[in-house]
SEBA-720719 format. One record per residue (C-alpha): residue in three letters; y, z, x. Coordinates in steps of 0.05 Angstrom, whole numbers, padded with zeros to 5 digits, always signed. Example, Ala and Ser with C-alpha at 12.3 -4.5 7.8 and 13.67 -1.06 7.14 Angstrom:
<atoms>
ALA-00090+00156+00246;SER-00021+00143+00273;
</atoms>
This chain:
<atoms>
MET+00107-00443-00036;ASN+00149-00502-00018;ASN+00095-00551+00005;GLU+00069-00597-00050;LEU+00000-00605-00019;ALA-00007-00530-00011;GLU+00011-00522-00085;LYS-00042-00574-00105;ILE-00095-00539-00064;THR-00077-00471-00093;LYS-00081-00501-00163;LYS-00152-00525-00147;LEU-00169-00455-00121;ARG-00148-00427-00189;GLY-00184-00480-00229;THR-00250-00489-00263;GLY-00312-00470-00223;VAL-00274-00429-00171;ASN-00276-00353-00174;SER-00263-00295-00127;THR-00332-00301-00095;ASN-00328-00375-00077;ARG-00252-00382-00069;LEU-00253-00369+00006;SER-00306-00421+00022;THR-00269-00470-00023;LEU-00203-00454+00012;LEU-00234-00467+00080;ALA-00264-00533+00057;LEU-00200-00558+00024;THR-00155-00540+00083;ALA-00201-00559+00141;PHE-00164-00623+00159;GLU-00094-00604+00137;GLU-00032-00585+00179;PRO-00025-00512+00200;GLU+00034-00502+00153;VAL-00008-00523+00093;PHE-00067-00479+00115;TRP-00024-00417+00125;GLN+00013-00426+00059;VAL-00053-00433+00022;PHE-00085-00376+00061;HIS-00028-00327+00048;GLU-00023-00346-00025;ASN-00098-00337-00039;TRP-00129-00289+00011;SER-00118-00227-00032;ASP-00158-00260-00088;CYS-00219-00275-00045;ASP-00281-00232-00047;ASN-00344-00244-00006;ALA-00306-00252+00060;TRP-00359-00215+00100;GLY-00408-00273+00103;LEU-00353-00321+00121;ARG-00317-00279+00174;ASP-00337-00324+00232;ASP-00315-00386+00194;VAL-00249-00352+00176;LEU-00237-00331+00248;ASN-00252-00402+00271;ALA-00202-00430+00221;LEU-00149-00378+00239;GLU-00158-00395+00312;TRP-00156-00470+00298;PHE-00092-00465+00258;GLY-00058-00418+00307;LEU-00061-00343+00316;ASP+00011-00333+00338;GLY+00039-00315+00270;VAL+00089-00373+00269;CYS+00072-00385+00197;MET+00085-00315+00172;THR+00139-00306+00119;ASP+00200-00263+00131;GLU+00168-00209+00088;GLN+00105-00209+00131;GLN+00146-00208+00196;ALA+00188-00150+00168;PHE+00126-00111+00150;LEU+00097-00119+00220;SER+00164-00100+00251;GLY+00163-00037+00210;VAL+00096-00014+00237;ALA+00106-00036+00310;THR+00170-00047+00349;ASP+00147-00096+00403;ARG+00087-00142+00413;TYR+00052-00092+00458;SER+00059-00033+00411;ARG-00005-00006+00382;ILE-00015-00003+00307;THR-00061+00047+00275;VAL-00105+00013+00224;TYR-00157+00037+00174;ARG-00216+00004+00139;GLY-00257+00029+00080;CYS-00324-00007+00077;SER-00399-00002+00081;SER-00424+00026+00147;ALA-00458-00042+00157;ARG-00391-00078+00153;VAL-00349-00042+00204;HIS-00326-00104+00242;GLY-00289-00138+00185;LEU-00224-00177+00186;SER-00185-00137+00134;TRP-00154-00071+00154;THR-00095-00032+00127;THR-00041+00012+00156;ASN-00049+00060+00097;PRO-00108+00109+00101;LYS-00107+00120+00025;VAL-00119+00046+00013;ALA-00179+00050+00061;GLN-00206+00109+00022;GLU-00201+00070-00043;PHE-00236+00009-00012;ALA-00292+00052+00013;LEU-00310+00064-00060;GLY-00306-00009-00077;HIS-00257-00052-00116;ARG-00258-00104-00171;GLY-00327-00080-00191;ILE-00358-00089-00122;ARG-00400-00029-00101;VAL-00400-00004-00029;PRO-00466+00024-00004;ASP-00461+00079+00050;PRO-00384+00080+00050;VAL-00343+00100+00111;VAL-00270+00103+00128;LEU-00253+00079+00198;LYS-00193+00085+00242;ALA-00174+00042+00302;GLU-00116+00016+00342;ILE-00095-00056+00355;ARG-00036-00085+00393;LYS+00015-00119+00349;SER+00005-00182+00392;ASN-00068-00184+00369;VAL-00053-00182+00295;ILE-00068-00249+00263;THR-00026-00240+00201;ALA-00002-00188+00152;ILE-00010-00188+00076;PRO+00036-00132+00052;ASP+00033-00150-00022;ARG-00008-00113-00075;GLU+00011-00047-00041;GLU-00050-00054+00006;ASP-00010-00060+00071;GLU-00064-00107+00097;ILE-00071-00130+00168;ILE-00117-00189+00184;LEU-00146-00183+00254;ASP-00203-00203+00300;PRO-00245-00139+00305;LEU-00260-00155+00379;HIS-00188-00133+00394;LEU-00196-00064+00362;ARG-00191-00003+00408;CYS-00210+00070+00396;LEU-00253+00051+00336;ARG-00281+00113+00302;GLU-00302+00140+00236;THR-00249+00186+00207;ASN-00258+00253+00173;LEU-00225+00222+00112;GLN-00276+00219+00058;PRO-00281+00158+00013;ALA-00236+00173-00046;LYS-00292+00200-00090;TYR-00250+00261-00106;MET-00196+00216-00134;ARG-00242+00190-00188;THR-00272+00257-00206;MET-00204+00290-00212;ARG-00179+00239-00262;PRO-00183+00263-00333;GLN-00240+00230-00369;TRP-00216+00196-00432;ARG-00263+00204-00490;HIS-00258+00172-00557;PRO-00237+00224-00609;ALA-00301+00212-00648;VAL-00345+00229-00588;LYS-00358+00304-00580;
</atoms>
C-alpha cells in the first residue's frame, strides 16, 4: 500500500480487539468517510481476512457502490486476472460458490470450481450446514472487483447480476478429506 492513511487503518484492523469475525464491520466503520482510494486499498488488503460477511452483505454492497463499482481502484494484478478470464467488458465469466444452501446470494464467488467445493465444506474452522456448490454467469462489466491472491481466484459481485444460477453436480469436497491419509500417533493403535 502506498497511502499512509490506508496503512494506519490496516494496522488498526490487525490490532487488539479486532479479529476475523469483526474485521469487516470495523473496516466499514473506519473507512466510511474516507476517499475512494483509501477505502479500496484497505478493502483489497483486508477482505480475504474477513469472516462473517454474510450478515453485512448489504452494508458491504452499499459501501462498494458508494466508493465506486467501476474497478478504477483495482491493482494491475487484479486487472490482469480479470482480463485472463474475460476478454471484453461484455464477456460472461463462469463463477462458482461453495456455501450453505441458505447463503446462495453471497458476494464472494470464484472462477475455480475446486475452490468452491472446498468452501462448501467450510474454512478456518467455520462449519457449513447443508452445503451446496453453485455455478452462475456474470458479465465482466458487473464484477465489482477481483481478489486473485491466496489461490482462491475470488470475484466480488452483486448477486443480483448473476445469470443462469444453478446448483452443480459437483459435490462438496468431502471425498478430498476422506481420501487423505489419516495421520496417527505411533503410540495409538
